[in-house]
C-alpha positions as CSV (number, residue, x, y, z in Angstrom):
1,M,83.0,90.2,104.6
2,G,80.8,91.7,101.8
3,R,81.9,93.9,99.0
4,A,81.4,97.6,98.8
5,P,79.5,98.9,95.8
6,T,82.0,99.8,93.1
7,A,81.7,101.9,90.0
8,S,81.2,100.2,86.6
9,L,84.3,99.3,84.7
10,T,84.6,100.6,81.2
11,S,86.9,99.2,78.5
12,G,90.6,99.5,79.5
13,K,93.0,98.0,81.9
14,A,92.6,96.8,85.4
15,I,95.0,95.9,88.2
16,A,94.3,92.9,90.4
17,L,96.0,92.4,93.8
18,F,95.9,89.1,95.5
19,R,96.0,88.9,99.3
20,A,98.3,86.6,101.1
21,V,99.7,84.5,98.3
22,N,103.1,82.9,98.1
23,V,103.5,83.2,101.8
24,G,103.0,80.6,104.5
25,G,102.6,77.8,102.0
26,R,99.9,79.5,100.0
27,I,101.4,79.1,96.5
28,L,100.1,80.8,93.4
29,K,102.3,80.4,90.4
30,M,102.2,83.5,88.2
31,E,101.9,81.3,85.0
32,D,98.8,79.6,86.6
33,L,97.4,83.1,87.4
34,R,97.9,84.3,83.8
35,Q,96.2,81.1,82.4
36,I,93.2,81.6,84.7
37,L,92.8,85.2,83.7
38,N,93.1,84.2,80.0
39,R,90.4,81.5,80.4
40,L,88.1,84.1,82.1
41,G,88.4,86.2,78.9
42,Y,90.7,89.0,80.1
43,I,93.0,90.5,77.6
44,E,96.8,90.0,77.7
45,P,97.2,89.3,81.4
46,Q,100.6,90.1,82.8
47,T,101.9,89.5,86.3
48,L,104.4,91.5,88.3
49,L,106.7,90.0,90.9
50,Q,105.7,86.8,92.8
51,S,103.5,88.5,95.3
52,G,100.2,88.3,93.4
53,N,99.9,91.3,91.2
54,A,98.3,91.2,87.7
55,V,97.4,93.7,85.0
56,F,94.9,92.9,82.3
57,G,92.7,94.4,79.7
58,F,88.9,94.0,79.7
59,E,85.9,94.7,77.7
60,P,82.5,94.8,79.4
61,R,80.5,92.0,77.8
62,A,76.7,91.8,78.3
63,G,75.5,94.0,81.1
64,V,77.5,96.0,83.6
65,L,81.0,95.0,84.6
66,T,82.0,96.1,88.1
67,A,85.2,95.6,90.0
68,A,83.3,93.6,92.6
69,A,82.0,91.2,89.9
70,V,85.5,90.7,88.5
71,E,86.9,90.1,92.0
72,A,84.3,87.5,92.8
73,Q,84.8,85.8,89.4
74,I,88.6,85.6,89.9
75,E,88.3,84.4,93.5
76,E,85.9,81.6,92.4
77,A,88.3,80.5,89.6
78,L,91.2,80.4,92.0
79,Q,89.2,78.2,94.4
80,T,87.8,76.0,91.7
81,K,91.0,75.5,89.6
82,L,93.7,75.6,92.3
83,S,91.8,75.1,95.6
84,L,93.3,78.5,96.7
85,Q,91.3,81.0,98.7
86,S,92.5,84.5,98.3
87,D,90.9,87.9,98.5
88,V,91.2,89.8,95.2
89,F,91.2,93.5,94.9
90,V,90.5,95.0,91.4
91,R,91.0,98.6,90.5
92,S,90.8,100.2,87.1
93,A,94.1,101.8,85.8
94,V,92.3,105.2,86.1
95,E,91.4,104.6,89.8
96,W,95.0,103.4,90.5
97,S,96.4,106.6,89.0
98,K,94.1,108.6,91.2
99,A,95.3,106.7,94.3
100,I,98.9,107.6,93.3
101,A,97.9,111.3,92.8
102,N,96.1,111.3,96.2
103,N,99.2,110.1,98.1
104,P,99.4,112.3,101.2
105,F,103.1,111.5,101.6
106,P,104.8,112.8,98.5
107,K,108.2,113.4,100.3
108,Q,108.4,109.7,101.4
109,A,107.3,108.6,97.9
110,T,110.4,110.2,96.5
111,S,112.9,109.8,99.3
112,D,112.0,106.4,100.8
113,P,109.4,104.6,98.6
114,A,110.2,101.1,100.1
115,H,108.8,102.3,103.4
116,L,105.7,103.9,102.0
117,I,103.0,101.3,101.9
118,L,99.6,101.5,100.1
119,F,96.9,99.3,101.6
120,T,94.2,98.6,99.0
121,L,91.0,98.1,101.1
122,R,87.7,96.4,100.4
123,D,85.7,99.3,101.9
124,A,86.5,103.0,102.6
125,P,87.0,103.3,106.4
126,S,85.2,106.0,108.3
127,A,87.2,109.0,109.7
128,A,86.4,107.7,113.2
129,V,88.1,104.3,112.7
130,V,91.1,105.9,111.0
131,N,91.4,108.3,113.9
132,A,91.2,105.4,116.4
133,L,93.9,103.5,114.4
134,Q,96.2,106.6,114.4
135,A,95.7,107.0,118.2
136,A,96.6,103.4,118.8
137,I,100.0,103.6,117.0
138,K,102.8,103.0,119.4
139,G,105.7,103.5,117.0
140,R,106.8,106.2,114.5
141,E,104.4,105.0,111.8
142,T,102.0,107.6,110.2
143,V,98.8,106.7,108.5
144,Q,96.2,108.5,106.3
145,A,93.2,107.2,104.5
146,R,91.8,108.3,101.1
147,D,88.7,106.6,99.8
148,R,89.5,102.8,99.7
149,Y,93.2,103.2,100.4
150,L,95.3,103.5,103.5
151,Y,98.7,105.1,103.1
152,V,101.2,104.1,105.8
153,V,104.8,105.4,106.3
154,Y,106.9,102.8,108.2
155,P,110.1,104.9,108.8
156,D,111.8,101.9,110.6
157,G,110.4,99.3,108.2
158,Q,107.5,96.9,108.6
159,G,109.5,93.9,110.0
160,Q,109.5,95.0,113.6
161,S,106.4,97.3,113.5
162,K,103.5,96.6,115.8
163,L,101.3,98.1,113.1
164,T,100.8,94.9,111.2
165,N,98.3,94.1,108.4
166,T,96.1,92.2,111.0
167,V,96.1,95.2,113.3
168,I,95.1,97.5,110.4
169,E,92.4,95.2,109.2
170,R,90.9,94.8,112.7
171,G,91.2,98.6,113.4
172,L,89.5,99.5,110.1
173,A,87.0,96.6,110.1
174,T,87.8,95.8,106.5
175,R,90.1,93.5,104.5
176,G,93.0,94.8,102.5
177,T,96.3,94.0,100.9
178,A,99.5,96.0,101.0
179,R,102.2,97.0,98.4
180,N,105.2,99.2,98.8
181,W,105.3,102.4,96.7
182,N,107.9,100.9,94.3
183,T,105.4,98.2,93.4
184,V,102.5,100.6,93.2
185,L,104.4,102.6,90.6
186,K,105.5,99.5,88.6
187,L,101.9,98.4,88.4
188,A,100.8,101.8,87.1
189,A,103.5,101.7,84.5
190,L,102.4,98.2,83.4
191,A,98.8,99.3,83.2
192,S,99.7,102.3,81.1
193,A,101.8,100.4,78.6
């Protein structure tokens, strides 16, 4: 699947989310990830948890640096150095803060952040596909989209839900990776430090 056009990145910090690592035998050691990001020239890379989250500084070198270019560069390095294929989703710290501010479920963010999930998507879904996804939900889950994010409340948890990552990706016709709200906030704190 292609990449949506993304805004240019200016100097600052970025957050990278790695899809489907450290599950099902797809191992990515966080030390290896930090080394790869260092070799690519990113500044002081840090990782959070073992689920494929990184924060790093960057300075645009020659030309324009876009999130899509950074994603492609990291994906290629993972494949070349570790023989690991993983979709990478890069957002600037500013964009991540906007995603937090745009959360349509502030009550759940405070009262039950472990059951509020942020899906970071490759492409912004159309209103029509989001409406179709909402209509297809069989349980008590609630979803809303904002730009390239899908916010999902799983009041009964994700474990038994029929609204799986695969169902969401198929329904929205784009790739994505999910983090619970606690992790979302930890990444924001790391990016602002």
